[in-house]
KEDO-48151 format. One record per residue (C-alpha): x, y, z. Coordinates in steps of 0.1 Angstrom, whole numbers, plus 5000, padded with zeros to 4 digits. Layout:
N
XYZ...
***
This chain:
199
436987710315435187930334432487850361430888160356427588100347426388420337429388560317427388720285424288910311425689220318422989270344424489000368426389070396429188890386430688860353433888770339435288740374434089090383431689220409429489480394429289710427432889710432435689980420437989750393441789800402444289500387446889400417450189290398449889000427448188760414448388420391446388170376444687930395445887530390441987460385439787770376436687570386437787480417436387770437434987610468435787850498435488230508437888370534437088670556440288900565440789180583443289470578443989780585447690010581448890120600447589880627444090050644444090340615441290350590440790550558444690560550445590470510448390220529446189870520445490040481449390060478450289740495447889580471449089750443452789700449453690070452453890110492457190310504458190120535459790420547456190620553455790450589458190260614455389950609455889940571459389810573458689440578456189470545459189590523458789370493455889180504453889060473450189000489446789070472443188980484440188970458438589260468438689500502435489660519436089950536434590110567432090300548430789980528432890100495434089780476437489760458438489460437442189400432441889010413438988890397437588560412438488320385442088400393444588340423445288590447447688590474446088650507446188290528449188220528450187880543446787790553444687450552440987390552439387050555442286850547443487070519446487270520447487580499444087770500444788040477444287760448440287710457439588030474438288380472439888650499437788950510439689180531437689390553438889730568439389670606441189520638440289210655438889420686436989720666433789630659433089630620430389870601426989800595428089880559430689650558428389340574425589460545428289460516429889160525426688970528425989080495428689000482428988660496425588600484426688660451429488430452427588150464424788170440427688220408429987910421428587590425430987460449431087770472427987740497427187960529428587680551432287710532432788100547435488130573437888350587441688360580441788280621440187930608442387830580446087950594445187900633448487970645449688260624446288480623443988600643441688800617438688880613439088820649436388840680434889180668433889010639430188900643429888540622426188490636424888860622426988780592425388450588421888570590422588860564423488610540420588360546418188620542420188780511420088390493416388370504415388690488417288610455415388280454411988450457
***
């Protein structure tokens, strides 16, 4: 059973788990959700490969399972790692979707939220190209807010209050998207998007 409210509407922002304005790829690193109707959290991540470098092809290669661990000394720890996110928003605002939303991407790892463990089961994961300390770009905030509003509108159990960072669901292990991410500004943009859709 799908949670999509607009599967047959070609003008909808989300159709068959895919965001209309994203470049579509399919990562091999995904599987079925235990309950595809249970999508109730959006997790914001930050990523750069190598750390602190932007505009490289390595994030894509990591999620597509083609990253060569010999290319950079810091990649050795990534050898054999099978991870993905539902989408990546690059510094210029370009969006690439790697896993349809109704499927389970492998982004959260050991995690918990509101007493529930294993957030991959019920969460959508979006990676921002960036670091904990480098300000995210205007284009990234705008695109993330548009995607988040579309997801809130689309999935009934997902609300604006249930948008969190990786640091919030795995606080001992993870720090992203870090202090560089302006949550107040982002939430304001999301609310603006939601109110504009109501008009």
